[in-house]
N, CA, C and O atoms as a DFTB+ gen file, in Angstrom:
608 C
 N C O
     1  1      58.399     -86.490    -204.582
     2  2      58.895     -86.922    -205.879
     3  2      57.902     -86.532    -206.968
     4  3      56.693     -86.678    -206.792
     5  1      58.408     -86.042    -208.081
     6  2      57.569     -85.645    -209.214
     7  2      56.824     -86.874    -209.744
     8  3      57.436     -87.916    -209.978
     9  1      55.506     -86.756    -209.934
    10  2      54.705     -87.883    -210.350
    11  2      55.100     -88.406    -211.732
    12  3      55.034     -89.613    -211.967
    13  1      55.504     -87.539    -212.639
    14  2      55.937     -87.992    -213.961
    15  2      57.179     -88.858    -213.883
    16  3      57.325     -89.798    -214.664
    17  1      58.067     -88.562    -212.968
    18  2      59.311     -89.318    -212.839
    19  2      59.070     -90.703    -212.244
    20  3      59.866     -91.613    -212.476
    21  1      58.004     -90.880    -211.493
    22  2      57.704     -92.186    -210.916
    23  2      57.484     -93.230    -211.996
    24  3      57.864     -94.386    -211.813
    25  1      56.882     -92.854    -213.113
    26  2      56.495     -93.806    -214.141
    27  2      57.472     -93.874    -215.301
    28  3      57.238     -94.614    -216.257
    29  1      58.539     -93.137    -215.241
    30  2      59.523     -93.160    -216.319
    31  2      60.262     -94.492    -216.329
    32  3      60.571     -95.070    -215.287
    33  1      60.530     -94.950    -217.538
    34  2      61.286     -96.188    -217.704
    35  2      62.767     -95.894    -217.661
    36  3      63.195     -94.779    -217.958
    37  1      63.549     -96.890    -217.291
    38  2      64.995     -96.697    -217.383
    39  2      65.380     -96.403    -218.837
    40  3      64.798     -96.978    -219.757
    41  1      66.349     -95.520    -219.047
    42  2      66.725     -95.147    -220.413
    43  2      67.082     -96.333    -221.309
    44  3      66.815     -96.303    -222.511
    45  1      67.681     -97.376    -220.734
    46  2      68.055     -98.530    -221.562
    47  2      66.831     -99.289    -222.068
    48  3      66.857     -99.835    -223.171
    49  1      65.763     -99.327    -221.277
    50  2      64.515     -99.970    -221.729
    51  2      63.881     -99.169    -222.864
    52  3      63.432     -99.731    -223.863
    53  1      63.851     -97.854    -222.693
    54  2      63.290     -96.985    -223.721
    55  2      64.072     -97.123    -225.020
    56  3      63.479     -97.223    -226.093
    57  1      65.385     -97.129    -224.932
    58  2      66.231     -97.256    -226.132
    59  2      66.049     -98.626    -226.777
    60  3      66.019     -98.730    -228.003
    61  1      65.928     -99.677    -225.970
    62  2      65.716    -101.020    -226.515
    63  2      64.399    -101.081    -227.289
    64  3      64.352    -101.641    -228.385
    65  1      63.336    -100.514    -226.733
    66  2      62.042    -100.486    -227.422
    67  2      62.151     -99.696    -228.733
    68  3      61.572    -100.095    -229.743
    69  1      62.885     -98.585    -228.720
    70  2      63.088     -97.800    -229.949
    71  2      63.810     -98.621    -231.015
    72  3      63.449     -98.581    -232.191
    73  1      64.827     -99.359    -230.596
    74  2      65.561    -100.190    -231.549
    75  2      64.657    -101.247    -232.164
    76  3      64.730    -101.514    -233.364
    77  1      63.807    -101.845    -231.345
    78  2      62.865    -102.835    -231.867
    79  2      61.912    -102.206    -232.880
    80  3      61.600    -102.817    -233.902
    81  1      61.451    -100.989    -232.598
    82  2      60.563    -100.304    -233.547
    83  2      61.285    -100.019    -234.859
    84  3      60.718    -100.201    -235.936
    85  1      62.523     -99.577    -234.770
    86  2      63.304     -99.257    -235.982
    87  2      63.607    -100.499    -236.801
    88  3      63.690    -100.424    -238.027
    89  1      63.770    -101.626    -236.155
    90  2      64.152    -102.866    -236.839
    91  2      62.986    -103.844    -236.961
    92  3      63.188    -105.058    -236.906
    93  1      61.792    -103.335    -237.123
    94  2      60.599    -104.181    -237.199
    95  2      60.671    -105.121    -238.401
    96  3      61.188    -104.765    -239.460
    97  1      60.146    -106.312    -238.213
    98  2      60.060    -107.283    -239.301
    99  2      58.921    -106.893    -240.241
   100  3      58.087    -106.057    -239.894
   101  1      58.885    -107.492    -241.418
   102  2      57.808    -107.213    -242.373
   103  2      56.432    -107.510    -241.755
   104  3      55.540    -106.668    -241.861
   105  1      56.222    -108.675    -241.112
   106  2      54.909    -108.917    -240.500
   107  2      54.555    -107.868    -239.431
   108  3      53.397    -107.466    -239.327
   109  1      55.537    -107.426    -238.640
   110  2      55.266    -106.389    -237.636
   111  2      54.848    -105.086    -238.311
   112  3      53.914    -104.423    -237.859
   113  1      55.537    -104.718    -239.392
   114  2      55.186    -103.486    -240.108
   115  2      53.796    -103.590    -240.735
   116  3      53.032    -102.626    -240.725
   117  1      53.474    -104.766    -241.280
   118  2      52.155    -104.957    -241.897
   119  2      51.038    -104.829    -240.863
   120  3      50.040    -104.148    -241.097
   121  1      51.215    -105.489    -239.716
   122  2      50.176    -105.419    -238.687
   123  2      50.091    -104.011    -238.107
   124  3      48.996    -103.508    -237.857
   125  1      51.234    -103.377    -237.894
   126  2      51.232    -102.018    -237.360
   127  2      50.497    -101.069    -238.291
   128  3      49.826    -100.145    -237.832
   129  1      50.618    -101.286    -239.597
   130  2      49.903    -100.439    -240.552
   131  2      48.396    -100.539    -240.358
   132  3      47.678     -99.577    -240.630
   133  1      47.904    -101.675    -239.895
   134  2      46.459    -101.842    -239.614
   135  2      46.059    -101.209    -238.285
   136  3      44.948    -100.697    -238.147
   137  1      46.965    -101.246    -237.310
   138  2      46.620    -100.858    -235.941
   139  2      46.957     -99.406    -235.614
   140  3      46.323     -98.817    -234.738
   141  1      47.929     -98.820    -236.290
   142  2      48.428     -97.489    -235.928
   143  2      47.386     -96.403    -236.177
   144  3      46.451     -96.577    -236.959
   145  1      47.569     -95.310    -235.508
   146  2      46.741     -94.110    -235.688
   147  2      45.242     -94.392    -235.544
   148  3      44.412     -93.789    -236.224
   149  1      44.921     -95.317    -234.649
   150  2      43.514     -95.663    -234.358
   151  2      42.754     -96.082    -235.609
   152  3      41.564     -95.794    -235.735
   153  1      43.428     -96.759    -236.532
   154  2      42.791     -97.181    -237.787
   155  2      41.758     -98.275    -237.586
   156  3      40.855     -98.431    -238.407
   157  1      41.879     -99.025    -236.514
   158  2      40.908    -100.082    -236.264
   159  2      39.805     -99.524    -235.375
   160  3      39.832     -99.671    -234.153
   161  1      38.841     -98.884    -236.016
   162  2      37.655     -98.348    -235.326
   163  2      37.987     -97.429    -234.164
   164  3      37.276     -97.422    -233.159
   165  1      39.047     -96.662    -234.284
   166  2      39.379     -95.692    -233.259
   167  2      40.042     -96.258    -232.021
   168  3      40.189     -95.556    -231.021
   169  1      40.443     -97.511    -232.073
   170  2      41.079     -98.168    -230.924
   171  2      42.572     -97.871    -230.954
   172  3      43.218     -98.012    -231.992
   173  1      43.115     -97.461    -229.821
   174  2      44.537     -97.122    -229.754
   175  2      45.376     -98.349    -229.417
   176  3      45.085     -99.089    -228.478
   177  1      46.412     -98.539    -230.205
   178  2      47.401     -99.584    -229.971
   179  2      48.770     -98.930    -229.852
   180  3      49.012     -97.853    -230.396
   181  1      49.646     -99.595    -229.140
   182  2      51.051     -99.184    -229.051
   183  2      51.893    -100.339    -229.553
   184  3      51.489    -101.498    -229.463
   185  1      53.068    -100.021    -230.083
   186  2      53.966    -101.100    -230.499
   187  2      55.246    -101.041    -229.683
   188  3      55.694     -99.973    -229.266
   189  1      55.814    -102.203    -229.468
   190  2      57.026    -102.343    -228.662
   191  2      56.864    -101.606    -227.335
   192  3      57.641    -100.717    -226.985
   193  1      55.833    -102.010    -226.621
   194  2      55.457    -101.375    -225.354
   195  2      56.071    -102.154    -224.179
   196  3      55.897    -103.367    -224.063
   197  1      56.779    -101.441    -223.327
   198  2      57.443    -102.060    -222.181
   199  2      56.405    -102.404    -221.103
   200  3      55.621    -101.558    -220.673
   201  1      56.429    -103.664    -220.687
   202  2      55.585    -104.151    -219.590
   203  2      56.507    -104.887    -218.633
   204  3      56.933    -106.011    -218.901
   205  1      56.807    -104.243    -217.520
   206  2      57.745    -104.827    -216.568
   207  2      59.095    -105.058    -217.231
   208  3      59.640    -104.151    -217.860
   209  1      59.639    -106.264    -217.095
   210  2      60.944    -106.541    -217.694
   211  2      60.870    -106.918    -219.183
   212  3      61.898    -107.184    -219.805
   213  1      59.665    -106.939    -219.747
   214  2      59.470    -107.407    -221.116
   215  2      58.992    -106.281    -222.032
   216  3      58.547    -105.228    -221.575
   217  1      59.098    -106.534    -223.343
   218  2      58.597    -105.605    -224.347
   219  2      57.572    -106.359    -225.184
   220  3      57.898    -107.357    -225.827
   221  1      56.330    -105.876    -225.174
   222  2      55.262    -106.490    -225.960
   223  2      55.328    -105.963    -227.387
   224  3      55.585    -104.779    -227.602
   225  1      55.096    -106.838    -228.364
   226  2      55.094    -106.388    -229.761
   227  2      54.028    -105.318    -229.970
   228  3      54.312    -104.256    -230.525
   229  1      52.795    -105.593    -229.524
   230  2      51.687    -104.637    -229.630
   231  2      50.874    -104.697    -228.348
   232  3      50.803    -105.737    -227.694
   233  1      50.261    -103.570    -227.993
   234  2      49.514    -103.478    -226.745
   235  2      48.312    -102.565    -226.926
   236  3      48.427    -101.483    -227.500
   237  1      47.162    -103.004    -226.435
   238  2      45.946    -102.204    -226.427
   239  2      45.496    -102.052    -224.979
   240  3      45.038    -103.009    -224.355
   241  1      45.634    -100.833    -224.450
   242  2      45.291    -100.579    -223.050
   243  2      43.797    -100.750    -222.798
   244  3      43.406    -101.251    -221.744
   245  1      42.953    -100.341    -223.749
   246  2      41.502    -100.410    -223.564
   247  2      41.016    -101.828    -223.317
   248  3      40.006    -102.033    -222.644
   249  1      41.733    -102.809    -223.861
   250  2      41.336    -104.207    -223.715
   251  2      42.328    -105.007    -222.880
   252  3      42.154    -106.215    -222.719
   253  1      43.360    -104.367    -222.347
   254  2      44.446    -105.067    -221.636
   255  2      44.947    -106.240    -222.466
   256  3      45.161    -107.339    -221.954
   257  1      45.128    -105.983    -223.762
   258  2      45.494    -107.024    -224.714
   259  2      46.934    -106.833    -225.186
   260  3      47.326    -105.740    -225.595
   261  1      47.699    -107.894    -225.124
   262  2      49.061    -107.930    -225.641
   263  2      49.059    -108.849    -226.858
   264  3      48.550    -109.968    -226.800
   265  1      49.629    -108.371    -227.951
   266  2      49.715    -109.149    -229.182
   267  2      51.187    -109.426    -229.444
   268  3      52.004    -108.506    -229.503
   269  1      51.514    -110.698    -229.598
   270  2      52.879    -111.117    -229.873
   271  2      52.934    -111.806    -231.225
   272  3      52.074    -112.627    -231.544
   273  1      53.944    -111.472    -232.019
   274  2      54.169    -112.131    -233.299
   275  2      55.358    -113.063    -233.150
   276  3      56.408    -112.668    -232.641
   277  1      55.192    -114.281    -233.588
   278  2      56.242    -115.283    -233.482
   279  2      56.757    -115.636    -234.869
   280  3      55.994    -116.029    -235.751
   281  1      58.047    -115.491    -235.042
   282  2      58.694    -115.847    -236.295
   283  2      59.557    -117.064    -236.113
   284  3      59.415    -117.803    -235.139
   285  1      60.458    -117.270    -237.060
   286  2      61.333    -118.440    -237.017
   287  2      62.185    -118.464    -235.752
   288  3      62.419    -119.528    -235.178
   289  1      62.647    -117.297    -235.318
   290  2      63.538    -117.259    -234.150
   291  2      62.825    -117.656    -232.859
   292  3      63.481    -118.001    -231.877
   293  1      61.489    -117.612    -232.846
   294  2      60.771    -117.926    -231.616
   295  2      60.758    -119.421    -231.307
   296  3      60.442    -119.812    -230.183
   297  1      61.095    -120.259    -232.280
   298  2      61.129    -121.691    -232.033
   299  2      62.075    -122.055    -230.905
   300  3      61.801    -122.972    -230.131
   301  1      63.189    -121.338    -230.810
   302  2      64.173    -121.605    -229.766
   303  2      63.839    -120.879    -228.464
   304  3      64.502    -121.110    -227.453
   305  1      62.849    -120.024    -228.461
   306  2      62.551    -119.181    -227.305
   307  2      61.303    -119.615    -226.555
   308  3      60.711    -118.814    -225.831
   309  1      60.901    -120.839    -226.710
   310  2      59.638    -121.294    -226.137
   311  2      59.576    -121.036    -224.637
   312  3      58.577    -120.507    -224.149
   313  1      60.611    -121.394    -223.902
   314  2      60.605    -121.216    -222.448
   315  2      60.507    -119.727    -222.089
   316  3      59.729    -119.352    -221.212
   317  1      61.285    -118.893    -222.755
   318  2      61.241    -117.448    -222.513
   319  2      59.847    -116.894    -222.803
   320  3      59.316    -116.103    -222.023
   321  1      59.253    -117.310    -223.928
   322  2      57.907    -116.846    -224.283
   323  2      56.876    -117.281    -223.247
   324  3      55.968    -116.521    -222.909
   325  1      57.018    -118.500    -222.747
   326  2      56.098    -118.990    -221.713
   327  2      56.212    -118.160    -220.435
   328  3      55.205    -117.808    -219.821
   329  1      57.457    -117.850    -220.038
   330  2      57.671    -117.024    -218.842
   331  2      57.098    -115.624    -219.035
   332  3      56.473    -115.075    -218.127
   333  1      57.310    -115.049    -220.216
   334  2      56.804    -113.703    -220.508
   335  2      55.278    -113.697    -220.506
   336  3      54.657    -112.800    -219.937
   337  1      54.680    -114.696    -221.140
   338  2      53.213    -114.788    -221.170
   339  2      52.664    -114.944    -219.755
   340  3      51.689    -114.287    -219.391
   341  1      53.284    -115.807    -218.959
   342  2      52.838    -116.014    -217.574
   343  2      52.916    -114.708    -216.779
   344  3      51.987    -114.375    -216.045
   345  1      54.015    -113.972    -216.921
   346  2      54.177    -112.696    -216.223
   347  2      53.064    -111.720    -216.619
   348  3      52.438    -111.100    -215.760
   349  1      52.829    -111.592    -217.909
   350  2      51.823    -110.633    -218.384
   351  2      50.420    -111.030    -217.957
   352  3      49.618    -110.173    -217.588
   353  1      50.118    -112.317    -218.004
   354  2      48.800    -112.780    -217.566
   355  2      48.612    -112.555    -216.069
   356  3      47.512    -112.218    -215.632
   357  1      49.675    -112.739    -215.273
   358  2      49.586    -112.472    -213.842
   359  2      49.338    -110.991    -213.560
   360  3      48.762    -110.641    -212.531
   361  1      49.769    -110.130    -214.468
   362  2      49.539    -108.688    -214.334
   363  2      48.172    -108.278    -214.878
   364  3      47.829    -107.096    -214.860
   365  1      47.389    -109.245    -215.361
   366  2      46.028    -108.961    -215.812
   367  2      45.860    -108.750    -217.308
   368  3      44.787    -108.353    -217.761
   369  1      46.910    -109.012    -218.079
   370  2      46.821    -108.849    -219.523
   371  2      46.403    -110.150    -220.184
   372  3      46.717    -111.235    -219.694
   373  1      45.695    -110.037    -221.294
   374  2      45.417    -111.178    -222.153
   375  2      46.490    -111.172    -223.229
   376  3      46.729    -110.146    -223.866
   377  1      47.132    -112.304    -223.433
   378  2      48.197    -112.404    -224.431
   379  2      47.724    -113.303    -225.561
   380  3      47.275    -114.426    -225.332
   381  1      47.830    -112.797    -226.779
   382  2      47.488    -113.588    -227.963
   383  2      48.699    -113.587    -228.883
   384  3      49.372    -112.572    -229.059
   385  1      48.958    -114.763    -229.467
   386  2      50.127    -114.922    -230.332
   387  2      49.675    -115.273    -231.750
   388  3      48.725    -116.028    -231.956
   389  1      50.387    -114.700    -232.712
   390  2      50.177    -115.026    -234.122
   391  2      51.527    -115.359    -234.726
   392  3      52.548    -114.769    -234.370
   393  1      51.519    -116.300    -235.636
   394  2      52.738    -116.625    -236.374
   395  2      52.914    -115.600    -237.497
   396  3      51.939    -115.090    -238.049
   397  1      54.160    -115.312    -237.820
   398  2      54.420    -114.403    -238.935
   399  2      53.724    -114.885    -240.201
   400  3      53.243    -114.074    -240.992
   401  1      53.668    -116.195    -240.397
   402  2      53.018    -116.754    -241.585
   403  2      51.538    -116.383    -241.640
   404  3      50.986    -116.205    -242.725
   405  1      50.891    -116.266    -240.480
   406  2      49.486    -115.854    -240.451
   407  2      49.340    -114.419    -240.948
   408  3      48.414    -114.111    -241.698
   409  1      50.245    -113.549    -240.535
   410  2      50.191    -112.148    -240.968
   411  2      50.438    -112.071    -242.459
   412  3      49.715    -111.377    -243.174
   413  1      51.449    -112.772    -242.935
   414  2      51.798    -112.742    -244.351
   415  2      50.733    -113.413    -245.214
   416  3      50.489    -112.992    -246.345
   417  1      50.099    -114.456    -244.679
   418  2      49.128    -115.226    -245.457
   419  2      47.736    -114.646    -245.482
   420  3      47.077    -114.699    -246.520
   421  1      47.255    -114.088    -244.371
   422  2      45.891    -113.563    -244.321
   423  2      45.785    -112.486    -243.254
   424  3      45.222    -112.709    -242.182
   425  1      46.321    -111.338    -243.553
   426  2      46.322    -110.214    -242.624
   427  2      44.910    -109.810    -242.222
   428  3      44.669    -109.469    -241.064
   429  1      43.976    -109.846    -243.167
   430  2      42.606    -109.453    -242.849
   431  2      42.007    -110.374    -241.789
   432  3      41.305    -109.907    -240.892
   433  1      42.272    -111.659    -241.880
   434  2      41.754    -112.617    -240.892
   435  2      42.334    -112.327    -239.503
   436  3      41.614    -112.386    -238.506
   437  1      43.624    -112.018    -239.438
   438  2      44.257    -111.675    -238.164
   439  2      43.638    -110.399    -237.611
   440  3      43.329    -110.323    -236.421
   441  1      43.453    -109.389    -238.471
   442  2      42.848    -108.122    -238.033
   443  2      41.432    -108.350    -237.510
   444  3      41.039    -107.735    -236.519
   445  1      40.662    -109.222    -238.159
   446  2      39.313    -109.550    -237.674
   447  2      39.371    -110.180    -236.291
   448  3      38.580    -109.838    -235.412
   449  1      40.317    -111.109    -236.101
   450  2      40.459    -111.780    -234.811
   451  2      40.827    -110.781    -233.715
   452  3      40.277    -110.836    -232.615
   453  1      41.745    -109.878    -234.008
   454  2      42.129    -108.848    -233.036
   455  2      40.932    -107.972    -232.711
   456  3      40.689    -107.658    -231.546
   457  1      40.183    -107.575    -233.733
   458  2      39.011    -106.734    -233.505
   459  2      37.995    -107.441    -232.603
   460  3      37.436    -106.821    -231.698
   461  1      37.755    -108.730    -232.843
   462  2      36.818    -109.483    -231.999
   463  2      37.287    -109.519    -230.551
   464  3      36.493    -109.330    -229.630
   465  1      38.570    -109.759    -230.355
   466  2      39.119    -109.835    -229.000
   467  2      39.012    -108.488    -228.281
   468  3      38.643    -108.431    -227.108
   469  1      39.335    -107.417    -228.987
   470  2      39.261    -106.087    -228.383
   471  2      37.805    -105.719    -228.116
   472  3      37.492    -105.147    -227.072
   473  1      36.920    -106.042    -229.045
   474  2      35.494    -105.751    -228.866
   475  2      34.940    -106.463    -227.646
   476  3      34.199    -105.877    -226.856
   477  1      35.300    -107.721    -227.498
   478  2      34.820    -108.505    -226.374
   479  2      35.342    -107.938    -225.057
   480  3      34.607    -107.858    -224.073
   481  1      36.618    -107.545    -225.045
   482  2      37.233    -107.039    -223.816
   483  2      36.758    -105.632    -223.473
   484  3      36.450    -105.340    -222.317
   485  1      36.699    -104.773    -224.465
   486  2      36.363    -103.367    -224.204
   487  2      34.857    -103.142    -224.154
   488  3      34.385    -102.320    -223.368
   489  1      34.108    -103.847    -224.967
   490  2      32.637    -103.747    -225.031
   491  2      32.149    -102.308    -225.192
   492  3      31.060    -101.964    -224.733
   493  1      32.947    -101.476    -225.838
   494  2      32.539    -100.085    -226.008
   495  2      32.686     -99.617    -227.443
   496  3      32.620     -98.418    -227.713
   497  1      32.883    -100.536    -228.357
   498  2      33.155    -100.125    -229.727
   499  2      31.863     -99.765    -230.464
   500  3      30.875    -100.491    -230.360
   501  1      31.859     -98.669    -231.194
   502  2      30.643     -98.135    -231.762
   503  2      30.135     -98.820    -233.004
   504  3      28.935     -98.775    -233.274
   505  1      31.002     -99.457    -233.776
   506  2      30.570     -99.981    -235.060
   507  2      30.767    -101.483    -235.129
   508  3      31.573    -102.032    -234.378
   509  1      30.038    -102.168    -236.025
   510  2      30.222    -103.608    -236.180
   511  2      31.526    -103.901    -236.921
   512  3      32.144    -103.012    -237.507
   513  1      31.920    -105.160    -236.877
   514  2      33.097    -105.628    -237.584
   515  2      32.955    -105.322    -239.072
   516  3      31.892    -105.581    -239.636
   517  1      33.976    -104.785    -239.727
   518  2      33.871    -104.480    -241.153
   519  2      33.746    -105.766    -241.956
   520  3      34.293    -106.803    -241.580
   521  1      33.022    -105.687    -243.063
   522  2      32.906    -106.842    -243.946
   523  2      34.034    -106.795    -244.958
   524  3      34.661    -105.753    -245.152
   525  1      34.288    -107.906    -245.590
   526  2      35.324    -107.930    -246.618
   527  2      34.957    -106.982    -247.754
   528  3      35.833    -106.323    -248.314
   529  1      33.676    -106.906    -248.101
   530  2      33.241    -106.021    -249.180
   531  2      33.402    -104.561    -248.792
   532  3      33.663    -103.716    -249.648
   533  1      33.246    -104.251    -247.491
   534  2      33.274    -102.868    -247.032
   535  2      34.634    -102.361    -246.625
   536  3      34.781    -101.179    -246.315
   537  1      35.641    -103.229    -246.616
   538  2      36.944    -102.783    -246.150
   539  2      37.496    -101.684    -247.046
   540  3      37.271    -101.671    -248.256
   541  1      38.211    -100.780    -246.433
   542  2      38.803     -99.686    -247.185
   543  2      37.944     -98.449    -247.195
   544  3      38.443     -97.367    -247.506
   545  1      36.677     -98.561    -246.870
   546  2      35.794     -97.396    -246.843
   547  2      35.875     -96.756    -245.478
   548  3      35.761     -97.437    -244.459
   549  1      36.067     -95.469    -245.452
   550  2      36.121     -94.745    -244.197
   551  2      37.413     -94.966    -243.437
   552  3      37.512     -94.590    -242.269
   553  1      38.403     -95.568    -244.075
   554  2      39.708     -95.746    -243.457
   555  2      39.726     -96.725    -242.299
   556  3      40.593     -96.626    -241.431
   557  1      38.789     -97.673    -242.259
   558  2      38.722     -98.580    -241.130
   559  2      39.958     -99.467    -241.085
   560  3      40.792     -99.300    -240.195
   561  1      40.098    -100.380    -241.991
   562  2      41.317    -101.149    -242.132
   563  2      41.551    -101.319    -243.621
   564  3      41.252    -102.370    -244.189
   565  1      42.069    -100.315    -244.232
   566  2      42.269    -100.326    -245.670
   567  2      43.535    -101.069    -246.029
   568  3      44.438    -101.249    -245.212
   569  1      43.570    -101.498    -247.285
   570  2      44.755    -102.146    -247.799
   571  2      44.888    -103.605    -247.426
   572  3      45.966    -104.182    -247.570
   573  1      43.818    -104.211    -246.951
   574  2      43.899    -105.605    -246.538
   575  2      43.288    -106.559    -247.545
   576  3      43.269    -107.769    -247.320
   577  1      42.794    -106.035    -248.642
   578  2      42.071    -106.866    -249.605
   579  2      42.937    -107.880    -250.305
   580  3      44.159    -107.753    -250.368
   581  1      42.276    -108.889    -250.830
   582  2      42.941    -109.891    -251.650
   583  2      42.484    -109.669    -253.067
   584  3      41.285    -109.609    -253.339
   585  1      43.407    -109.550    -253.948
   586  2      43.084    -109.317    -255.345
   587  2      42.349    -110.531    -255.898
   588  3      42.799    -111.667    -255.748
   589  1      41.227    -110.280    -256.531
   590  2      40.479    -111.330    -257.207
   591  2      39.756    -112.289    -256.301
   592  3      39.239    -113.294    -256.789
   593  1      39.689    -112.044    -255.019
   594  2      38.975    -112.966    -254.138
   595  2      37.537    -112.538    -253.988
   596  3      37.196    -111.367    -254.159
   597  1      36.698    -113.503    -253.667
   598  2      35.281    -113.209    -253.480
   599  2      34.755    -114.086    -252.374
   600  3      35.189    -115.227    -252.213
   601  1      33.837    -113.565    -251.623
   602  2      33.239    -114.343    -250.529
   603  2      31.937    -115.008    -250.937
   604  3      31.358    -115.751    -250.145
   605  1      31.465    -114.765    -252.138
   606  2      30.220    -115.365    -252.559
   607  2      30.406    -116.792    -252.964
   608  3      29.443    -117.454    -253.351
């Protein structure tokens, strides 16, 4: 059997993941803008990544990290989310959840938390966590600033 065909997903799973990417929520699009194209210190993330019978919102292979965003609709899905988290953790993934309100309210704080988690798991990242003053330089995680805010 061809080795590439062994790892192929069923076409319906691939199409479902594509639909999720096309219909991303605003918080998903905002977070993806921070994570895509190795913008977070060269770390690769995937979005709507199939893991077994489930689709993870975001996935970082280097850290075996799954990131899930929970919106209003997740209130009714608690049991399903628990089963999905249990499955992924049994497969060796770390699952972290953020509320959509966290992304909308303080994206930079969420990005810092993700960076810390990936740094701890991967332990191979070359640069320190960006400071609020330094954000946007060198394309690390640009566009996350708060107008008129100061840390002093």
